N, C-alpha and C positions, 0 to 999 in steps of 0.2 A: 448520468454521465459516466462513460466508461473510464475516463482518465481519473475520475475521483475514486473509482474502484481500485485503480492502480495505487494511487496515493494511499493508498493504502492501502493501501494497501497496503496496501500495500500490504499491501501484497504481506513471519519468517524466523522465528526465534531459533529453535534447534537447527532447522535447515539453514538459517542464515550464517551459522558458524562456517559453513562451506565458503561463504563469501568473505569471512573475516569481519563481518559488520553486524553480528548479532545484536550486541548491546546498543550500537549506534542507530539501528533502524527502528527498533521498538520504541514507541512513544506516541505522544499526541502531537500532530503536525497541523499547521494552519496555512492556508493558501497565502502566499506572500503578497503584500501591498495591494494594489488595485487590480490584480489579475481578474479577468472576466471568467466566472465559473458558469456562465449561461444559466443562472438561477439555481445552480446546484449547491450542495453544502460546501462550506469553506473549511471544514475541519475533518481530519482523518485520524483514526486511532489504529495503530499497528501493534498487535499483541504477540507475545512469545508463543502462544498456542496455535499459531498459523492462521489466526483470524484477523481481519481488518474491518473496521466499520466507519461509515460516514452517513450522516442522516439516519435513516431507518434501515439501511442496508448493511448486511454483514457478508463478507466474502472470505475465501481461502486464498492464501498466497504461498509461493515456493521460491526459494532463491535459485538462480541459474548461474552457470559459470560466466566469467568475464563481466562482472558487475551488472547483471541483469536480474530482473524479477518477473515471475509469471504470476498472474492473477486470474483466478477462476471467475469468469464473468458468464453467468448462465451455465451453459453446458460446454464451454470451451475455454481454453487458456489464451490470454493475451500476454505477450512478452514485451517488457519495456527495459530500456537502459536506465540505470539508477546510479546516482552519485550521492554519497552521504557524507556530510561534514558534521562538525560538532553541533551546529545550529541550523543547518540547511539540508534539505532533501531535494534533488532535482530529478525529474522523470522526463524521458523523451522516447521517441520511437513508438512502436506498437500502433495503436489507432490515434495517437495524438497528432494534431495538426502542427502544434508547436510545443516546445518544452514547457514544463510547469515547475515552479519552485514553491516549496513549502518551508516554513520555519518551525523549529521545535518550540512547543509552548509548555511541555511538561511530560510526565510519565503517562503510560497508557492507563485508561480506566479499565476496570474489569468488564468482561463481557456480561451483559445483563442476564439475570437469571431467566432460564427458559429459552434463551437464544443459543442454538447450537452452531457449531462450525459447519458450514455447508459441505456436503460430500464433494470430493474432488472429481472433476470430469476426467474421462480417460486421457492418458498422455499419449502423444504421438510416438 
């Protein structure tokens, strides 16, 4: 599910400073309520090292101006609108059919040993 990549995504520690949301975006986030994830993972971990994980997948993310986040999905970037509150993360746009909300459930866990941050695809 691409949107899960976003959520985590999402996608940004040092780069997130540009958005002014560095510390607020990094963490472990869970899909809110009864949202349909189409069988995909319900938890996203966003780390300060520009990696994000959900399920068994790890991606790279970058902040973008105007409260947006880019997530490397395969060999291309997908860009989403992002709103971060103290306890809630909302993603919309990009390849999402409808917005998705996640709630903060804790700090990020470390990236597992042996799992590298994927290379970034070329930027447009």
